[in-house]
N, C-alpha and C positions, 0 to 999 in steps of 0.2 A: 501163474501162467499168464503170459502176456498176449493180449489180443492185438491184431493188426488194426490200426485205425488210420484213417486218412487225416492228414494234417489239415488244419483250417484253410491253409492257402492252396491246397490241392483240390481240383475239381474231380468229381467222380465221373468217369466216362462210360458210355454205353458201348459194349462190345458188339460189333456188327457181324463178325465171323460166325459165331454160334447161331445167330438169327438166320443168316443165309443158309447154313447147313440145315436148319430145321425146315425152312421153306422148300429147299430142294428135296428133302426126304418126304415132305407132304406131297409135293408134286409127283414124285416117283410112285408113292403109294396110290394116289388117285389114278394115275395112268395105268397101273397094273390092275387095280380093282375095277376099272371101267370095262364094261363089255362093249365091244365095237360091233358085234353082230346083233341084228334084231331078228330073232327067230320068228316073230310074228309076220314078217314080210314074206316068208317062204310058205305060209299056210295058204291052201287053196280054198277060196270061199265063193259061193254063188250069191252075188249081190243082186237085189231086184233092180230091174231096169226102169227108167223113168217112162211113164206112160203119158200120152197126150190125152188130157181130159177135156172134152168139149162140152160146154154148157150153154144153154140158151139164156142164162141169167145175164142181165147187163151188169157192167162193173159198177161198184158203189159210187155214189156221188160224194166228192170230197170238196170241202171249202176250207180255206185258210182265212180267218177273220182277224184283222188287226184293229184293235180298239184304240183309237187315239182321242185326244182332247176335243170333244165336240162332234166327232164323226167316226165312221168305221170304213175300213177298206176290205172288200171281199175279193180274194184272189187278185190283189193289187189294183182293184178298181173301186173307186169311191161309190158308196151306195148308202141309202137310208136304212136305218135299223128295221123299220116296218116292212120295207120291200124285201129285204133279205129274209126276215122271219116268215113272211108270207110264202116266199119261194121254197124255203125248207119245209114248211107245213104242207104245201102242195105235193112236194116230192114224197114226203112221209105218208101222206094220205093215199098216194098211188101204190104204196107198199114197197117203195125203194129204200135201200139202206143208205143213210146219210151220215157222213162223218164230218165233224167240224173241229178244226184245230184253232184254238183261241190264243192270240198273243196280244200284248198291249205295249204301247210306248211308255216311256218314262213319265211323260206328263199327263197320261190318261187318268181320269177320275176312277177311283176304286169302285164307286157306286155303279158306273157304267159297265165295268167289266163283270161285276157280280150280277147285274141285271141281265146282261147278255148270256151268261152261263145259265142262269135260272130259266130264261125264256127258251133257250135251245133245249134244255133238259125237259121242260114241260111239253115241248112238241114231241119228244121221243127220239131225237137224234143222238148219236153217240158223240160225246164231247171229250176232247183231249186238250189240256192246257199246256202251252209251250212254256217251259221254264225260262227264266231270264238268262240271257247270255252275258257273261262277264269276260272282258278281254284281259288276258294275262300279260303284264308288261315285263 
């Protein structure tokens, strides 16, 4: 029995017509199988309404601290570490909630950042570290 073989000088070609037929059949199958109606949208539900809650509590104090090489900036204003920490300690002593977001520049000393995190945590404020931002080119 002789088998059909391609000669060495003939290239085997990919047939596109069967592939297009398969794609159209899949497209028709998914169009037919898809439900275009959402029965959940016709259900009647009683959703709770938003209530205005009035509290006498003041909003929490928030600080953004940028630790740079040799200095810190609090809410985009240059300030000494001790003055900032005293301010946070006073507000915490009054019973206020204090939130501190700590960021650092690329040239900041690691020791300064860790010291700032430790001191703020000792005072009792809630600390969040801002992750480094990397630009995608």
